[in-house]
C-alpha positions in Angstrom: -19.9 -2.7 11.0 -23.7 -2.7 11.0 -25.4 0.0 9.0 -27.1 1.5 12.0 -23.8 2.1 13.6 -22.8 4.1 10.5 -26.0 6.2 11.0 -25.2 6.8 14.6 -21.8 8.2 13.6 -23.5 10.5 11.1 -25.9 11.9 13.7 -23.7 12.3 16.8 -20.1 11.8 15.7 -17.8 8.8 16.2 -16.6 9.2 19.7 -18.7 6.4 21.2 -17.0 3.3 22.4 -17.8 0.1 20.6 -20.0 -1.1 23.4 -22.0 2.1 23.2 -22.3 1.9 19.5 -23.7 -1.7 19.7 -26.1 -0.7 22.5 -27.4 2.3 20.5 -27.5 0.2 17.3 -29.7 -2.4 19.1 -32.1 0.3 20.2 -32.4 1.7 16.7 -33.0 -1.8 15.3 -35.6 -2.4 17.9 -37.3 0.9 16.9 -37.1 0.0 13.3 -38.8 -3.4 13.9 -41.6 -1.8 15.9 -42.3 0.7 13.1 -43.0 -2.2 10.7 -45.3 -5.1 11.1 -43.1 -7.0 13.6 -40.2 -5.9 11.3 -40.9 -8.3 8.6 -42.2 -8.4 5.0 -43.2 -11.3 2.9 -41.0 -12.0 0.0 -41.8 -14.5 -2.8 -39.6 -17.1 -1.2 -39.8 -16.4 2.6 -40.2 -14.0 5.5 -37.5 -11.4 5.4 -36.6 -8.9 8.1 -36.1 -5.6 6.1 -33.7 -3.1 7.2 -34.5 -0.2 4.9 -30.9 0.9 4.2 -29.7 -2.6 3.2 -29.5 -3.1 -0.6 -32.1 -5.2 -2.3 -29.4 -7.3 -4.0 -28.3 -8.6 -0.5 -31.7 -10.0 0.1 -32.0 -11.5 -3.3 -28.6 -13.2 -2.9 -29.6 -14.7 0.5 -33.0 -15.9 -0.9 -31.2 -17.7 -3.7 -28.8 -19.2 -1.3 -31.6 -20.4 1.0 -33.3 -22.3 -1.9 -29.9 -23.7 -3.0 -29.3 -25.0 0.6 -32.7 -26.8 0.5 -34.9 -24.4 2.4 -38.6 -24.4 1.3 -39.9 -21.6 -0.8 -42.2 -19.2 1.2 -41.4 -21.1 4.5 -38.0 -19.8 5.6 -37.2 -16.4 7.2 -34.1 -14.1 6.9 -33.0 -11.8 9.7 -29.9 -9.9 10.5 -27.6 -9.4 13.4 -24.1 -7.9 14.0 -21.1 -8.9 12.1 -17.8 -6.9 12.4 -17.0 -3.9 14.6 -15.4 -0.5 14.1 -11.9 -0.8 12.8 -12.3 -4.2 11.1 -12.2 -2.9 7.6 -12.1 0.1 5.3 -13.6 -1.2 2.0 -16.4 -3.4 3.2 -19.2 -3.8 5.6 -20.1 -7.1 7.3 -23.6 -8.4 8.4 -24.6 -11.7 10.1 -27.6 -13.2 8.3 -29.7 -15.9 9.8 -31.8 -18.1 7.6 -34.4 -20.1 9.5 -37.1 -22.6 8.8 -38.9 -24.4 11.7 -36.1 -26.0 13.8 -33.5 -25.6 11.1 -31.2 -22.5 11.3 -28.0 -21.4 9.4 -25.8 -18.4 10.1 -23.8 -16.7 7.5 -21.5 -13.6 7.2 -22.4 -11.3 4.3 -19.7 -8.9 3.1 -20.8 -6.1 0.9 -19.2 -2.8 -0.4 -19.7 0.3 1.7 -23.1 1.8 1.4 -21.7 5.3 1.6 -21.1 6.4 -1.9 -18.0 8.4 -1.3 -16.3 5.7 0.9 -17.1 3.1 -1.8 -15.7 5.2 -4.7 -12.7 6.9 -3.0 -11.3 3.7 -1.6 -11.8 1.7 -4.9 -14.0 -0.7 -3.0 -15.5 -2.3 -6.1 -12.0 -3.2 -7.5 -11.3 -4.8 -4.0 -14.5 -6.8 -4.2 -13.8 -7.9 -7.7 -10.5 -9.2 -6.5 -12.0 -11.0 -3.5 -14.8 -12.5 -5.7 -12.0 -13.9 -8.1 -10.3 -15.4 -5.0 -13.3 -17.2 -3.7 -15.0 -18.1 -7.0 -11.9 -19.2 -9.0 -8.5 -19.0 -7.4 -9.1 -20.9 -4.1 -11.3 -23.6 -5.8 -8.6 -24.1 -8.5 -5.7 -24.5 -6.1 -7.8 -26.8 -3.9 -8.5 -29.0 -6.9 -4.9 -28.9 -8.1 -3.6 -30.1 -4.8 -6.1 -33.0 -4.8 -5.0 -33.9 -8.3 -1.6 -34.2 -6.9 -2.6 -36.3 -4.0 -2.6 -33.7 -1.3 -6.1 -34.3 0.1 -6.3 -33.0 3.7 -5.9 -29.7 5.6 -3.0 -31.2 7.5 -0.9 -31.6 4.4 -1.8 -28.7 2.1 -3.3 -25.3 1.9 -7.1 -25.4 2.4 -7.3 -22.9 5.3 -9.9 -20.4 4.2 -13.6 -19.9 5.2 -16.2 -21.8 3.3 -17.7 -19.4 0.8 -21.3 -20.1 -0.4 -21.8 -17.2 -2.8 -19.5 -14.6 -4.3 -20.6 -12.1 -7.0 -19.3 -8.7 -8.2 -20.7 -6.3 -10.8 -18.6 -3.2 -11.0 -20.9 -1.5 -13.5 -24.0 -1.7 -11.1 -21.6 -1.5 -8.1 -23.2 -4.5 -6.5 -21.2 -7.2 -4.7 -22.0 -9.9 -2.1 -19.7 -12.5 -0.6 -21.5 -14.9 1.7 -19.2 -17.0 4.0 -19.4 -19.2 7.0 -19.2 -17.5 10.4 -16.0 -19.0 11.7 -16.9 -18.2 15.2 -19.4 -21.1 15.1 -16.4 -23.4 14.7 -14.7 -21.8 17.7 -12.3 -19.7 15.7 -11.3 -16.4 17.3 -9.4 -13.2 16.3 -6.2 -12.3 17.8 -6.3 -8.9 19.7 -4.7 -6.6 17.1 -3.4 -4.4 19.9 -1.2 -7.2 21.1 2.2 -8.4 19.7 1.6 -11.8 18.3 3.3 -14.6 20.1 5.4 -17.5 18.9 2.7 -20.2 18.6 0.4 -18.0 16.4 3.3 -16.7 14.3 4.5 -20.3 13.8 1.0 -21.3 12.4 0.9 -18.3 10.1 4.5 -18.9 8.7 3.7 -22.6 8.2 0.5 -21.9 6.3 1.7 -19.0 4.2 4.7 -21.4 3.2 2.1 -23.9 2.0 0.2 -21.3 -0.1 3.3 -20.1 -1.8 4.4 -23.7 -2.5 1.1 -24.4 -4.3 1.7 -21.4 -6.5 5.2 -22.4 -7.3 4.2 -26.0 -8.1 1.1 -25.2 -10.1 3.0 -22.5 -12.1 5.4 -25.2 -13.2 2.8 -28.0 -13.8 -0.1 -26.2 -15.3 1.2 -22.8 -16.6 -1.8 -22.1 -18.8 -4.3 -22.8 -16.0 -2.3 -20.7 -13.6 -1.8 -17.7 -16.0 -5.2 -16.2 -15.1 -4.0 -15.5 -11.6 -0.9 -13.4 -12.5 -2.6 -10.2 -11.4 -1.1 -7.0 -9.9 -2.0 -5.3 -6.7 -5.5 -3.8 -7.2 -4.5 -0.7 -5.3 -1.4 0.1 -7.4 -3.2 3.0 -9.0 -3.6 4.7 -5.7 0.0 4.4 -4.6 1.6 6.8 -7.1 3.0 10.3 -6.8 -0.1 11.7 -8.4 -2.6 9.4 -6.7 -5.2 10.3 -4.2 -3.1 9.0 -1.3 0.1 10.8 -2.2 -0.1 13.5 0.6 -1.2 10.9 3.2 1.7 8.6 2.4 4.2 11.3 2.9 2.4 12.2 6.2 2.6 8.7 7.4 6.4 8.7 6.6 6.8 11.9 8.5 5.1 10.3 11.5 7.8 7.6 11.4 10.6 10.2 11.3 9.0 12.2 14.2 8.9 8.9 16.3 12.6 8.4 16.0 15.0 9.6 18.6 17.4 12.4 17.9 20.2 9.9 18.4 18.8 7.7 15.6 21.0 9.5 13.0 21.3 6.7 10.4 17.6 5.8 10.7 16.6 9.5 10.2 18.8 9.9 7.1 17.4 6.8 5.5 13.8 7.7 6.2 14.4 11.2 4.8 15.7 9.6 1.7 12.7 7.3 1.5 10.5 10.3 1.1 12.1 11.0 -2.3 11.8 7.4 -3.4 8.7 6.1 -1.7 6.4 5.9 -4.7 9.2 4.2 -6.7 9.6 1.7 -3.9 5.9 0.9 -3.9 6.1 0.3 -7.6 9.4 -1.7 -7.4 8.2 -4.0 -4.6 5.1 -4.8 -6.6 6.7 -5.7 -9.9 6.1 -9.4 -10.5 8.8 -9.7 -13.2 11.5 -8.5 -10.7 10.8 -11.6 -8.5 10.7 -14.2 -11.2 11.0 -17.1 -11.4 10.0 -17.1 -7.7 6.9 -15.0 -8.0 3.8 -16.4 -6.4 0.1 -15.5 -5.7 0.2 -14.1 -2.3 -2.5 -13.2 0.2 -1.4 -9.6 0.2 -2.9 -8.4 3.5 -1.2 -10.5 6.1 -2.0 -8.9 9.4 -3.8 -10.4 12.4 -7.2 -9.0 11.6 -7.3 -11.1 8.5 -6.8 -14.5 10.2 -8.6 -16.5 12.9 -7.4 -19.2 15.2 -9.0 -22.3 16.8 -7.7 -23.3 20.2 -7.3 -26.5 22.3 -6.3 -26.1 25.9 -5.5 -22.5 25.3 -3.0 -23.2 22.4 -3.7 -22.3 18.7 -4.2 -25.5 16.7 -5.6 -24.2 13.4 -5.5 -21.0 11.4 -7.8 -19.7 8.7 -6.9 -16.7 6.3 -9.6 -14.6 5.0 -10.1 -11.1 3.4 -8.5 -11.8 0.0 -9.1 -8.3 -1.5 -5.3 -7.7 -2.0 -4.4 -11.0 -3.5 -1.8 -10.4 -6.1 1.0 -12.1 -8.1 4.1 -10.8 -6.5 7.4 -11.7 -4.6 6.8 -14.1 -1.7 8.7 -11.8 0.5 5.8 -9.4 0.6 3.6 -11.6 2.7 6.5 -12.4 5.0 7.7 -9.0 5.8 4.2 -7.6 6.0 3.4 -10.0 8.8 6.7 -9.9 10.5 7.2 -6.2 10.7 3.5 -5.3 11.4 2.5 -8.0 13.8 5.7 -8.5 15.9 8.0 -6.2 17.6 11.8 -5.7 17.9 12.0 -8.0 21.0 10.2 -10.8 19.2 12.3 -10.4 16.0 15.5 -10.4 18.0 14.6 -13.8 19.4 12.7 -15.4 16.6 13.1 -13.7 13.2 15.6 -16.2 11.7 13.5 -19.1 13.1 10.3 -17.7 11.5 12.0 -17.6 8.1 13.2 -21.2 8.7 9.7 -22.3 9.5 8.4 -20.7 6.4 10.9 -22.2 4.1 10.7 -25.7 5.7 7.0 -25.7 5.3 7.3 -24.6 1.7 9.9 -27.3 1.0 7.7 -30.0 2.6 4.6 -29.0 0.6 6.5 -28.8 -2.7 7.7 -32.4 -1.9 4.2 -33.5 -1.5 3.3 -31.8 -4.8 6.2 -33.8 -6.3 8.7 -30.9 -6.7 12.1 -30.2 -5.3 12.6 -27.0 -3.4 16.2 -26.7 -4.5 14.9 -26.3 -8.1 11.9 -24.1 -7.5 12.8 -21.9 -4.5 16.1 -22.6 -2.7 16.8 -21.0 0.5 19.4 -18.8 -1.1 16.8 -17.4 -3.4 14.5 -16.7 -0.5 17.3 -14.7 1.2 17.8 -12.8 -2.0 14.1 -12.0 -2.3 14.1 -10.7 1.2 17.2 -8.5 0.5 15.5 -7.1 -2.6 12.1 -6.5 -1.2 12.4 -6.5 2.5 11.8 -2.8 2.8 8.2 -3.4 2.0 7.9 -4.1 5.7 8.5 -0.4 6.3 6.0 0.6 3.6 3.3 -1.5 5.2 4.2 -0.8 8.9 3.9 2.9 8.5 0.1 2.3 7.8 -0.6 -0.7 10.0 1.5 0.0 13.2 -0.3 3.3 14.1 -3.7 1.5 13.7 -2.6 -1.4 15.8 -1.5 1.0 18.5 -4.9 3.0 18.4 -8.0 2.2 20.4 -11.0 1.4 18.4 -12.9 4.5 19.7 -10.0 6.7 18.5 -10.1 5.4 14.9 -11.0 7.9 12.2 -14.4 8.3 10.7 -13.7 6.7 7.3 -16.8 8.1 5.7 -15.9 11.7 6.7 -12.4 11.0 5.3 -13.8 9.6 2.1 -16.0 12.7 1.7 -12.9 15.0 2.1 -11.2 13.0 -0.5 -14.1 13.4 -2.9 -14.0 17.1 -2.4 -10.3 17.7 -2.5 -9.3 14.8 -4.9 -6.6 14.0 -2.3 -6.3 12.7 1.2 -4.4 15.5 2.9 -4.0 13.8 6.4 -2.7 10.8 8.1 -5.0 7.8 8.5 -4.1 7.7 12.1 -2.9 10.4 14.5 -1.0 9.5 17.5 -2.0 11.0 20.9 -0.8 10.6 24.5 -2.6 7.3 24.8 -0.7 5.7 22.0 2.3 7.7 21.3 4.8 5.8 23.4 3.5 2.4 22.1 3.7 3.6 18.5 7.1 5.1 18.8 8.6 2.0 20.3 7.0 -0.3 17.6 7.9 1.8 14.6 11.4 2.6 15.7 11.9 -1.1 16.0 10.7 -1.6 12.4 13.2 0.9 11.0 16.1 -0.4 13.1 15.4 -4.0 12.2 15.0 -3.4 8.4 18.4 -1.8 8.6 19.9 -4.5 10.7 18.7 -7.2 8.3 20.1 -5.3 5.3 16.7 -4.5 3.7 17.0 -0.7 4.0 
């Protein structure tokens, strides 16, 4: 969200609708511009619209990019517009930057760590940005190159479905990071409404492309183990998901929310969820252990829900998908990406009709991609091995759904003030409340969705 929106929340609270936030933000930006000389300052390289709160390193990165892209020193301008909205992210802020010279104009999305100190530190934002920088700077270019070396050249055959990234830098010591990407909206990509259950066509696209991503990992790990070794990295947030970590109380609160949403007649479900309270931190650790999933461990996206993918449409049907937000990329069981998406983004009715087919789509795509990379799926990841991975790690779906489902059932204007939450964590060294509290407006929707998650995880033998 734009920084001026953050300042509004500090001054008057966070109860504004997104539309009201944007309107007030525009008024503040207008006021800021009038207080300066038309809102611009001359830099060494061009004319830059200075918003006082934005860090200097963001401007410096954009100026360097402008020169790299062929803009003329001292003749281009840089200005800012809105990027994401409330609820789009916890550990990053997004701004739309416009570089212009005469009739030429380019638009970029700039992602930086939270400017609020407590929010940046308490949510380990710099660790997340270091991981995403690794993804855009090394991992994605490496797997793209590997696929081309193996003769997989086009997006229709392999995994090339990420935004164009023009600059990625992270310095954890100075706490500075910038990721500059294309604005996918300019290519007619659109977000799915996170409040809606995803439909078959969109789910089909996701399962197809996550299958391709995992296939590339399995093939490259076999063909070029030394080159692949650098990407065998754990979940960057593992340190926060422990019994003595800062989220411990919140995790138990989220579990209790699930139990409270169950009906009294859900006896088996209640017993299993109560037992999970005693083992939840062990389960987070177990589901994230790469060695337990070998030899089928892959580099997964790690954050597979609908706010981290966009779709391009033709005649109302999704034709193309792009995955972004790689801050939780990790070397882990392939089952994580699958159950994360299926149990958070679909509901019980969808799974009853399509669950088996979704798993088939995934494995068929993985098999086809492995074949194009000159490997046999029956040797690298047979269907029986996938079923076993799901059995061993399928309960990860519950672990993620207890965080994501309440957010997906909550209106944007009812989302928590993340900066206030971070400040409480700083003072108490522990987050002592749920991320999301249900109320009358979302209680029924949440209860139905989360009950379905628990029942289906039991039905499929994952829990």
